[in-house]
Backbone as ProteinMPNN parsed JSONL, in Angstrom:
{"seq_chain_A": "MAFNFNNSPVGHTQPMMEINTTPLVDVMLVLLVIFIITAPLFQQAVPIDLPRVASTPLEDNPRVVRLALDGDGQLFLDGAPVASEALAERLAAIAAAPGPAPELHLHADRGARYERVTDIMAAAQRVGITRIAFVTDSAAREAR", "coords_chain_A": {"N_chain_A": [[0.866, -1.112, -0.068], [0.183, 2.268, -0.773], [1.1, 5.132, 0.638], [-0.265, 8.621, 0.414], [0.538, 11.857, 1.0], [0.37, 14.23, -0.282], [-1.973, 15.64, -1.334], [-3.461, 16.553, 0.983], [-5.074, 18.988, 2.99], [-3.377, 21.474, 5.137], [-2.537, 20.694, 8.418], [-4.198, 18.37, 8.268], [-3.382, 15.082, 8.167], [-4.154, 12.681, 7.42], [-3.488, 9.732, 5.86], [-3.559, 8.754, 2.389], [-4.838, 5.606, 1.02], [-3.757, 3.515, -1.465], [-3.722, 0.539, -3.623], [-0.723, -0.606, -4.727], [-0.21, -1.925, -7.64], [1.974, -2.291, -9.43], [3.999, -4.274, -8.773], [2.987, -6.748, -9.014], [1.901, -6.714, -11.523], [4.458, -6.541, -12.567], [5.531, -9.42, -11.959], [3.706, -11.016, -13.173], [4.232, -10.602, -15.946], [6.976, -11.272, -16.115], [6.546, -13.782, -15.476], [4.772, -14.649, -17.89], [6.567, -14.101, -19.984], [8.445, -16.316, -19.455], [6.755, -18.674, -19.675], [6.043, -18.638, -22.245], [8.27, -18.987, -23.757], [9.267, -21.743, -22.624], [7.013, -22.886, -23.38], [7.27, -24.108, -25.923], [9.129, -26.055, -25.694], [7.832, -28.404, -24.826], [6.624, -29.44, -26.21], [8.142, -30.806, -28.273], [9.122, -33.846, -29.696], [10.491, -37.237, -29.142], [12.177, -38.46, -31.856], [10.84, -41.52, -33.423], [11.241, -44.487, -35.213], [9.022, -46.534, -35.668], [8.169, -49.928, -36.0], [6.412, -51.648, -39.008], [3.874, -53.829, -38.904], [1.355, -56.045, -40.17], [-1.453, -57.152, -38.987], [-4.275, -58.622, -37.52], [-7.367, -57.453, -35.724], [-7.649, -58.72, -32.182], [-10.6, -60.357, -31.218], [-12.67, -59.783, -28.548], [-14.887, -60.989, -27.185], [-16.48, -61.867, -24.851], [-17.979, -64.662, -22.879], [-20.903, -64.172, -21.783], [-22.49, -64.701, -18.592], [-25.089, -64.751, -17.008], [-26.672, -63.804, -14.065], [-29.051, -64.019, -11.387], [-30.603, -62.596, -8.839], [-33.459, -62.737, -6.912], [-35.89, -60.911, -4.838], [-36.74, -62.733, -2.769], [-34.611, -64.381, -2.711], [-34.053, -66.374, -4.309], [-32.327, -68.17, -6.846], [-31.498, -67.477, -10.623], [-30.082, -68.718, -13.158], [-28.783, -67.722, -16.222], [-31.555, -67.441, -16.721], [-32.776, -69.675, -15.988], [-34.151, -71.785, -12.946], [-31.963, -72.123, -10.396], [-30.602, -74.094, -7.693], [-29.319, -73.056, -4.429], [-27.249, -74.533, -3.446], [-25.995, -75.825, -6.035], [-25.061, -74.1, -7.32], [-22.404, -73.22, -7.27], [-21.343, -75.478, -8.351], [-22.215, -75.406, -10.978], [-21.207, -72.91, -11.907], [-18.617, -73.525, -11.858], [-18.387, -75.614, -14.052], [-18.947, -73.651, -16.145], [-16.934, -72.05, -15.81], [-14.772, -73.849, -16.378], [-15.386, -74.404, -19.038], [-13.969, -74.847, -22.478], [-12.85, -71.79, -24.298], [-13.122, -68.305, -24.227], [-12.833, -66.045, -21.267], [-15.44, -66.337, -18.583], [-17.747, -63.902, -18.102], [-19.495, -62.592, -15.268], [-22.844, -61.336, -15.106], [-24.587, -59.985, -12.823], [-27.716, -59.744, -11.658], [-29.137, -58.254, -9.052], [-32.018, -58.083, -6.844], [-33.373, -55.191, -5.52], [-34.537, -55.441, -2.95], [-32.864, -57.661, -2.068], [-30.724, -59.311, 0.143], [-27.6, -58.433, 1.389], [-25.794, -60.145, 2.29], [-26.258, -62.605, 0.604], [-25.488, -61.586, -1.891], [-22.75, -61.147, -1.32], [-22.094, -63.707, -0.865], [-22.477, -65.244, -3.536], [-20.621, -63.705, -4.96], [-18.366, -64.553, -3.894], [-18.612, -67.336, -4.142], [-18.095, -67.263, -7.265], [-15.726, -66.259, -7.376], [-14.079, -68.104, -6.571], [-14.392, -70.358, -8.265], [-13.16, -69.466, -10.504], [-14.305, -67.399, -11.831], [-13.535, -64.093, -12.454], [-14.196, -61.902, -13.445], [-16.98, -59.657, -12.716], [-19.969, -58.305, -12.783], [-22.248, -55.65, -12.0], [-25.45, -55.221, -12.732], [-27.566, -52.495, -12.916], [-30.791, -50.521, -12.81], [-31.332, -47.401, -14.513], [-31.375, -44.407, -12.828], [-33.418, -42.612, -14.254], [-35.224, -44.478, -15.376], [-36.404, -45.556, -13.158], [-37.773, -43.542, -11.993], [-40.243, -43.236, -13.599]], "CA_chain_A": [[-0.274, -0.108, 0.008], [1.087, 3.464, -0.647], [0.441, 6.594, 1.45], [0.035, 9.622, -0.144], [0.249, 13.201, 1.949], [0.672, 15.578, -0.897], [-3.083, 16.319, -1.453], [-4.121, 16.921, 2.036], [-4.595, 20.191, 3.475], [-2.34, 21.752, 6.046], [-3.363, 20.226, 9.54], [-4.885, 17.324, 7.849], [-2.437, 14.353, 8.044], [-4.644, 11.559, 6.78], [-2.805, 9.151, 4.354], [-4.393, 7.942, 1.328], [-4.591, 4.337, 0.759], [-4.013, 2.955, -2.708], [-2.808, -0.477, -3.677], [0.046, -0.652, -5.646], [-0.391, -3.18, -8.428], [3.09, -2.665, -10.247], [5.178, -5.375, -8.627], [2.103, -7.818, -9.374], [2.133, -6.532, -12.928], [6.069, -6.808, -13.075], [5.565, -10.459, -11.686], [2.794, -11.785, -14.231], [4.523, -10.011, -17.321], [7.95, -11.939, -15.984], [5.862, -15.407, -15.868], [4.328, -15.016, -19.104], [7.477, -14.592, -20.856], [8.845, -17.873, -19.275], [5.924, -19.585, -20.313], [6.065, -18.402, -23.958], [9.67, -19.598, -24.163], [9.452, -23.072, -22.461], [6.233, -23.907, -24.172], [7.552, -25.224, -27.538], [10.083, -27.119, -25.386], [7.149, -29.592, -24.404], [5.898, -30.15, -27.608], [9.032, -31.577, -29.101], [8.95, -35.563, -29.376], [11.634, -38.029, -29.822], [11.799, -39.416, -33.09], [11.144, -43.111, -33.128], [10.721, -45.358, -36.316], [8.425, -48.043, -35.038], [8.275, -51.206, -37.144], [4.86, -51.834, -39.27], [3.171, -55.061, -38.786], [-0.161, -56.068, -40.598], [-2.14, -58.126, -37.957], [-6.037, -58.49, -37.231], [-7.285, -57.323, -34.127], [-8.382, -59.645, -31.577], [-11.936, -60.176, -30.966], [-13.025, -60.096, -27.379], [-16.168, -61.585, -26.949], [-16.447, -62.733, -23.387], [-19.012, -65.167, -22.755], [-21.754, -63.568, -20.516], [-23.354, -65.391, -17.727], [-26.602, -63.631, -16.402], [-27.224, -64.745, -12.619], [-30.449, -63.177, -11.026], [-30.914, -62.896, -7.507], [-34.691, -61.895, -6.693], [-35.935, -60.357, -3.376], [-36.963, -63.839, -1.714], [-33.491, -65.014, -2.292], [-34.004, -67.262, -5.282], [-31.259, -67.8, -7.92], [-31.866, -67.801, -11.682], [-28.78, -68.829, -14.073], [-29.336, -67.456, -17.779], [-33.349, -67.412, -16.965], [-33.584, -70.947, -15.362], [-33.89, -71.566, -11.681], [-30.88, -72.743, -9.895], [-30.491, -74.231, -6.101], [-27.972, -72.349, -4.029], [-26.055, -75.518, -3.434], [-25.696, -76.319, -7.116], [-24.883, -72.64, -7.832], [-20.926, -73.321, -7.222], [-20.834, -76.511, -9.476], [-22.856, -75.014, -12.481], [-20.432, -71.95, -12.212], [-17.229, -74.048, -12.018], [-18.688, -75.987, -15.307], [-18.978, -72.56, -17.028], [-15.411, -71.498, -15.998], [-13.823, -74.569, -16.944], [-15.633, -74.572, -20.691], [-12.94, -73.784, -23.672], [-12.994, -70.749, -24.913], [-12.987, -66.833, -23.674], [-13.482, -66.364, -19.945], [-16.658, -65.907, -18.738], [-18.076, -62.833, -17.556], [-20.774, -62.902, -14.455], [-23.467, -60.146, -14.989], [-25.358, -60.041, -11.338], [-28.903, -58.812, -11.463], [-29.595, -58.464, -7.707], [-33.066, -57.364, -6.5], [-32.97, -54.13, -4.58], [-34.372, -55.961, -1.434], [-32.017, -59.045, -1.762], [-29.744, -59.28, 1.261], [-26.312, -58.058, 1.092], [-25.078, -61.514, 2.397], [-26.41, -63.296, -0.12], [-25.03, -60.949, -2.929], [-21.334, -61.333, -1.545], [-21.766, -65.231, -1.375], [-22.441, -65.434, -4.754], [-19.331, -63.183, -5.322], [-17.223, -65.277, -3.332], [-18.701, -68.675, -5.019], [-17.808, -67.066, -8.436], [-14.521, -65.93, -7.445], [-13.553, -69.5, -6.103], [-14.194, -71.147, -9.009], [-12.347, -68.682, -11.401], [-14.459, -66.143, -12.616], [-12.994, -62.656, -12.005], [-14.848, -60.4, -14.173], [-18.242, -60.056, -11.968], [-20.487, -56.87, -13.272], [-23.486, -55.361, -11.303], [-26.639, -55.003, -13.887], [-28.56, -51.867, -12.489], [-31.532, -49.771, -13.754], [-30.756, -46.254, -14.385], [-32.344, -43.579, -12.093], [-34.553, -41.984, -14.944], [-36.292, -45.43, -15.66], [-36.867, -45.705, -11.84], [-38.883, -42.446, -11.752], [-41.372, -43.514, -14.395]], "C_chain_A": [[0.942, 1.05, -0.057], [0.182, 4.414, -0.025], [1.072, 7.679, 1.042], [-0.291, 11.013, 0.471], [0.378, 14.387, 0.993], [-0.855, 16.234, -1.105], [-3.868, 16.904, -0.237], [-3.67, 18.173, 2.459], [-3.916, 20.38, 4.664], [-3.372, 21.525, 7.438], [-3.921, 18.924, 9.551], [-3.855, 16.426, 7.726], [-2.929, 12.775, 7.576], [-3.922, 10.716, 5.819], [-3.947, 8.633, 3.557], [-4.267, 6.855, 0.525], [-4.794, 3.935, -0.516], [-3.198, 1.83, -2.735], [-2.079, -0.284, -4.902], [0.612, -1.736, -6.436], [0.842, -3.224, -9.588], [3.763, -3.967, -9.834], [4.112, -6.419, -9.323], [2.224, -7.794, -11.029], [3.447, -7.216, -13.512], [6.179, -8.47, -13.262], [5.044, -11.36, -12.859], [3.632, -11.321, -15.358], [6.126, -11.014, -17.23], [7.477, -13.734, -16.412], [5.317, -15.726, -17.084], [5.334, -15.146, -19.909], [8.131, -15.907, -20.655], [8.196, -18.756, -19.991], [5.893, -19.585, -21.691], [7.338, -18.84, -24.368], [9.727, -20.923, -23.877], [8.36, -23.843, -23.144], [6.501, -24.766, -25.03], [8.537, -26.096, -27.049], [9.219, -28.485, -25.094], [6.429, -30.061, -25.723], [6.902, -30.99, -28.185], [9.296, -33.219, -28.784], [10.114, -36.316, -29.759], [11.322, -38.64, -31.004], [11.731, -40.658, -33.214], [10.329, -43.712, -34.472], [10.39, -46.724, -35.85], [8.102, -49.185, -36.367], [6.64, -51.243, -37.501], [4.76, -53.335, -39.43], [1.775, -55.228, -39.33], [-0.424, -57.292, -39.751], [-4.08, -57.743, -38.322], [-6.237, -58.367, -35.845], [-8.113, -58.481, -33.311], [-10.038, -59.528, -30.997], [-12.054, -60.657, -29.315], [-14.078, -60.127, -26.976], [-16.31, -62.228, -26.151], [-17.837, -63.742, -23.231], [-19.621, -64.628, -21.266], [-22.612, -64.583, -19.818], [-24.19, -64.388, -16.873], [-26.94, -64.274, -15.078], [-27.988, -63.622, -11.944], [-30.679, -63.645, -9.786], [-32.298, -61.978, -7.001], [-34.813, -61.569, -5.008], [-36.328, -61.707, -1.998], [-35.599, -64.51, -1.804], [-33.331, -66.157, -3.618], [-33.028, -66.999, -6.47], [-31.836, -68.129, -9.794], [-30.624, -67.651, -12.923], [-29.219, -68.636, -15.564], [-30.944, -67.823, -17.809], [-33.849, -68.792, -16.225], [-33.071, -71.066, -13.815], [-32.91, -72.546, -11.307], [-31.027, -72.93, -8.353], [-29.462, -73.506, -5.65], [-26.708, -73.315, -4.028], [-25.426, -75.703, -4.61], [-24.944, -74.961, -7.761], [-23.035, -73.144, -8.248], [-20.517, -74.443, -8.607], [-20.979, -75.926, -10.945], [-21.826, -73.509, -12.96], [-19.017, -72.526, -12.68], [-17.282, -74.8, -13.341], [-18.688, -74.944, -16.238], [-17.463, -72.146, -17.243], [-14.367, -72.383, -16.466], [-14.109, -74.917, -18.61], [-14.517, -73.79, -21.231], [-13.461, -72.523, -24.066], [-12.812, -69.367, -24.18], [-13.441, -67.003, -22.15], [-14.618, -65.706, -19.629], [-16.797, -64.582, -17.88], [-19.56, -63.135, -16.738], [-21.648, -61.402, -14.571], [-24.368, -60.634, -13.991], [-26.438, -59.068, -11.386], [-29.397, -59.083, -10.1], [-30.657, -57.619, -7.189], [-32.688, -56.366, -5.495], [-33.313, -54.645, -3.19], [-33.611, -57.447, -1.222], [-30.952, -58.697, -0.661], [-28.316, -59.415, 0.869], [-25.635, -59.437, 1.154], [-25.066, -62.311, 1.185], [-25.434, -62.956, -1.697], [-23.346, -61.516, -2.745], [-21.053, -63.121, -1.327], [-21.709, -65.914, -2.473], [-21.113, -64.944, -5.365], [-18.14, -64.135, -5.177], [-16.996, -66.958, -3.935], [-17.957, -68.448, -6.374], [-16.06, -67.039, -8.417], [-13.464, -67.376, -7.431], [-13.283, -70.631, -7.131], [-13.037, -70.517, -10.371], [-12.681, -67.458, -12.35], [-14.375, -64.832, -11.904], [-13.607, -61.819, -12.543], [-16.468, -60.761, -13.721], [-18.774, -58.312, -12.485], [-21.803, -56.956, -12.766], [-24.459, -54.611, -12.482], [-27.543, -54.099, -12.681], [-29.66, -51.014, -13.187], [-30.992, -48.45, -13.421], [-32.132, -45.479, -13.606], [-33.853, -42.961, -12.767], [-35.575, -43.173, -15.258], [-37.117, -45.858, -14.341], [-38.091, -44.717, -11.506], [-40.078, -42.452, -12.624], [-42.481, -44.409, -13.536]], "O_chain_A": [[2.102, 0.964, 0.345], [-1.043, 4.51, -0.098], [2.275, 7.936, 1.096], [-1.481, 11.325, 0.438], [0.492, 15.511, 1.483], [-0.884, 17.462, -1.022], [-4.822, 17.658, -0.424], [-2.508, 18.579, 2.443], [-3.821, 19.365, 5.354], [-4.519, 21.95, 7.578], [-4.143, 18.334, 10.608], [-3.035, 16.946, 6.97], [-2.13, 11.852, 7.419], [-3.798, 11.285, 4.735], [-5.015, 8.193, 3.981], [-3.695, 6.944, -0.562], [-5.967, 3.928, -0.89], [-2.135, 1.82, -2.116], [-2.596, 0.11, -5.948], [1.616, -2.377, -6.126], [0.772, -4.019, -10.525], [4.065, -4.731, -10.751], [4.565, -6.946, -10.339], [2.602, -8.771, -11.675], [3.587, -8.025, -14.429], [6.691, -8.962, -14.268], [5.717, -12.232, -13.41], [3.66, -12.369, -16.002], [6.462, -11.506, -18.308], [7.896, -14.532, -17.251], [5.304, -16.898, -17.459], [5.328, -16.13, -20.649], [8.369, -16.601, -21.644], [8.726, -19.523, -20.795], [5.697, -20.648, -22.28], [7.415, -19.092, -25.57], [10.238, -21.579, -24.785], [8.468, -25.024, -23.477], [6.137, -25.942, -25.042], [8.924, -26.961, -27.835], [9.803, -29.569, -25.113], [5.768, -31.078, -25.933], [6.461, -32.038, -28.658], [9.635, -33.647, -27.681], [10.716, -35.96, -30.772], [10.291, -39.292, -31.166], [12.856, -41.143, -33.094], [9.147, -43.499, -34.739], [11.113, -47.706, -35.684], [7.844, -48.915, -37.54], [5.756, -50.986, -36.683], [5.591, -53.961, -40.089], [0.958, -54.434, -38.863], [0.281, -58.3, -39.803], [-4.733, -56.975, -39.028], [-5.591, -58.917, -34.953], [-9.096, -59.044, -33.792], [-10.457, -58.542, -30.39], [-11.596, -61.727, -28.914], [-14.402, -59.18, -26.261], [-16.323, -63.427, -26.432], [-18.852, -63.183, -23.649], [-19.127, -64.631, -20.138], [-23.405, -65.265, -20.467], [-23.805, -63.418, -16.22], [-27.53, -65.354, -15.114], [-27.595, -62.456, -11.951], [-30.919, -64.826, -9.535], [-32.231, -60.775, -6.751], [-34.002, -61.917, -4.15], [-36.221, -61.616, -0.775], [-35.389, -65.297, -0.881], [-32.246, -66.732, -3.699], [-32.901, -65.896, -7.002], [-32.585, -69.081, -10.011], [-30.353, -66.583, -13.473], [-30.017, -69.439, -16.048], [-31.482, -68.392, -18.759], [-35.024, -69.005, -15.924], [-31.986, -70.642, -13.417], [-32.934, -73.681, -11.781], [-31.537, -72.01, -7.714], [-28.586, -73.251, -6.477], [-25.569, -73.071, -4.425], [-24.203, -75.785, -4.501], [-24.26, -75.079, -8.778], [-22.622, -73.347, -9.39], [-19.704, -74.277, -9.516], [-20.132, -75.954, -11.838], [-21.737, -73.123, -14.125], [-18.396, -72.103, -13.655], [-16.214, -74.73, -13.948], [-18.383, -75.336, -17.364], [-16.879, -71.955, -18.31], [-13.283, -71.974, -16.883], [-13.31, -75.527, -19.321], [-14.103, -72.686, -20.875], [-14.682, -72.373, -24.107], [-12.06, -69.566, -23.226], [-14.233, -67.874, -21.793], [-14.923, -64.654, -20.19], [-15.953, -64.294, -17.032], [-20.523, -63.7, -17.256], [-21.106, -60.388, -14.131], [-24.955, -61.689, -14.227], [-26.28, -57.858, -11.219], [-30.066, -60.102, -9.931], [-30.377, -56.431, -7.034], [-31.795, -56.602, -4.682], [-32.543, -54.382, -2.267], [-33.843, -58.193, -0.271], [-30.365, -57.621, -0.782], [-27.884, -60.323, 0.159], [-24.983, -59.853, 0.197], [-23.994, -62.698, 0.718], [-24.871, -63.798, -2.396], [-22.741, -62.119, -3.631], [-19.986, -63.673, -1.597], [-21.093, -66.973, -2.588], [-20.523, -65.646, -6.187], [-17.258, -64.423, -5.985], [-15.967, -67.605, -4.127], [-17.191, -69.35, -6.716], [-15.313, -67.62, -9.204], [-12.438, -67.59, -8.076], [-12.426, -71.512, -7.071], [-12.262, -71.238, -10.998], [-12.008, -66.81, -13.152], [-15.05, -64.545, -10.915], [-13.559, -60.717, -11.995], [-17.106, -61.732, -14.13], [-18.016, -57.342, -12.511], [-22.508, -57.954, -12.918], [-24.146, -53.544, -13.01], [-28.105, -54.662, -11.742], [-29.359, -50.77, -14.356], [-30.35, -48.225, -12.395], [-33.332, -45.74, -13.681], [-34.945, -42.841, -12.211], [-36.756, -42.855, -15.397], [-38.23, -46.381, -14.386], [-39.12, -45.028, -10.906], [-40.955, -41.628, -12.36], [-43.54, -44.752, -14.064]]}, "name": "protein", "num_of_chains": 1, "seq": "MAFNFNNSPVGHTQPMMEINTTPLVDVMLVLLVIFIITAPLFQQAVPIDLPRVASTPLEDNPRVVRLALDGDGQLFLDGAPVASEALAERLAAIAAAPGPAPELHLHADRGARYERVTDIMAAAQRVGITRIAFVTDSAAREAR"}
């Protein structure tokens, strides 16, 4: 802050306060010049001659296994009812089948117990199914 006593009448020595922005402008101009000089340095890349190979992309179409858990605790594997005791055997057979690794899509009812959901996830992981997705409804669909 700067104090100015020049414009005050005699006997009144109240300072007039003004913000001195000159140092701020000086610092900003110096930073601007530094950024202008250093910005082109970040855009330089190392020239690398990469090898050229003709190949076909891999098709990653995982086998999707749909498992539904309703509010009463009943399980449905790909639409067919399955007993809780037989779930691990059925998932093990699916995981052991040749082909791409299966992906489990879990449709759990809102009223289903969390303990049942974690039991299903643990059973799937024990047999080797590591890709588990939770299928939900969007909030806009629920509002209808």
